[in-house]
N, C-alpha and C positions, 0 to 999 in steps of 0.2 A: 754857779747858779744861773739859770736862764732868766733873762730880762727882756721884756717886750718894750720897745721904744716906739711910741705912737707920735707921728709927726703931724702937727696941725698948723695950717697957715692959710692966709687969704689966697684963693686960687688966682686972683687977678693981679697979685703983686709982682709977678715975674713976666717979662716978655718971653716970646718963644725962644729967642736966642739965650736969654738968661736961664730959662727952664732946661734947655739942652745942656748948658754948662753945668747946671746943678745936678742933672742926671749923670753926667760924666764924672763929676766929683764924687757923687754917691757911689757909683760903681767902683771908683778907685778906693774909697773907704772900705767897701765890701771886700775887695781883693786883699787889702791890708789886714783886715780882721780875719779873713780866711787863712792867710799866711801865718797868723798867730794862733790859729785854732779856736778863735772866738766867734766866727761867723756861723750862724745857723740858717738864716733866711733874711731876705729884704726885698721890698718891691714898692714902687709907687702905685697909686690907685688912679683910675680914670676919674674925670671931674665928677663933682657931686651931682651934677645934672643927670648922670647915668645911674644914680643910686635908686634902689628899691628897698622899702622898709616893710617888714613882715611882723605882725603882732597877732598873738592868739588871745582872744577875749571870749570867755564863756563858751569855749569849744569852737568858736568861729575864727577863721583866718581872715585877717584884714591886711590887704596889700595896698600900699600907696607909693607913688613916685616920690623920689627925693629922700633926703635924710630925715631922721626922727626929729631933730631940732634945728631951728634957724639960728645960726651963729655967725660971727664975723670971720672966724677961722673954721676951715673944714679939715676933716681927717684926710690927709693926702698920701700917707704911706707909712711904712714901718720897717724896723730892723728887729730881728730876733737874735740875741747874742748870748754868749756864755761868758760871764764875768765873775771874778773871784768874789766881789762884794759890790755894794751900792756905790762906793767911791769910784771903783773902776768903771761901773756902768755910767756914772755921771761923766767921767772923762771921755768915754766913747760918745755919749750923747752930744757933748760939746763939739765934737768933730763932725756931726751930721750937718751938711750944708743948710738944710731947712731950718736949723736952729737960728740962723742969722736973720731970717725973715719971719719966723713963726715961733712955735713952742714945741718942745719935745717932752712928752710925758713918759716917765719910766715906771714900769710896774714889774715886780717879780712874778714869774710864771709859776703857778701851782703845779706840782707833780701829783697826779692822781692815778690810782690803779685802774686797770681795765682799758686804757687807751691803746691803740695800735702802736707797735714799735716803729721807730724811724726806719725808712727804707734804706 
């Protein structure tokens, strides 16, 4: 089953050196998951200051700078993995470096008909 792992953390918690180390560790985890056939995708996101929010209300598009909600932790990246079950997904999430400073939310991915096939 596919699981999306959403990584939330305070963007200010890591120094640039710590952030570079976190990215290197994250890439290592991705390589390990790939070798086990579990890796589907992963990527960090640019800072929340680069975010744009789009809402449609009564047929009108509303575009604003920044995230939808003000929170202490920001959505900073994700992993998309293939795991046998939630227990295995939890074990993978515990290995994500961002879990040491923030939160990793795990959600099963819905499979729906009509989406393009993977490349």
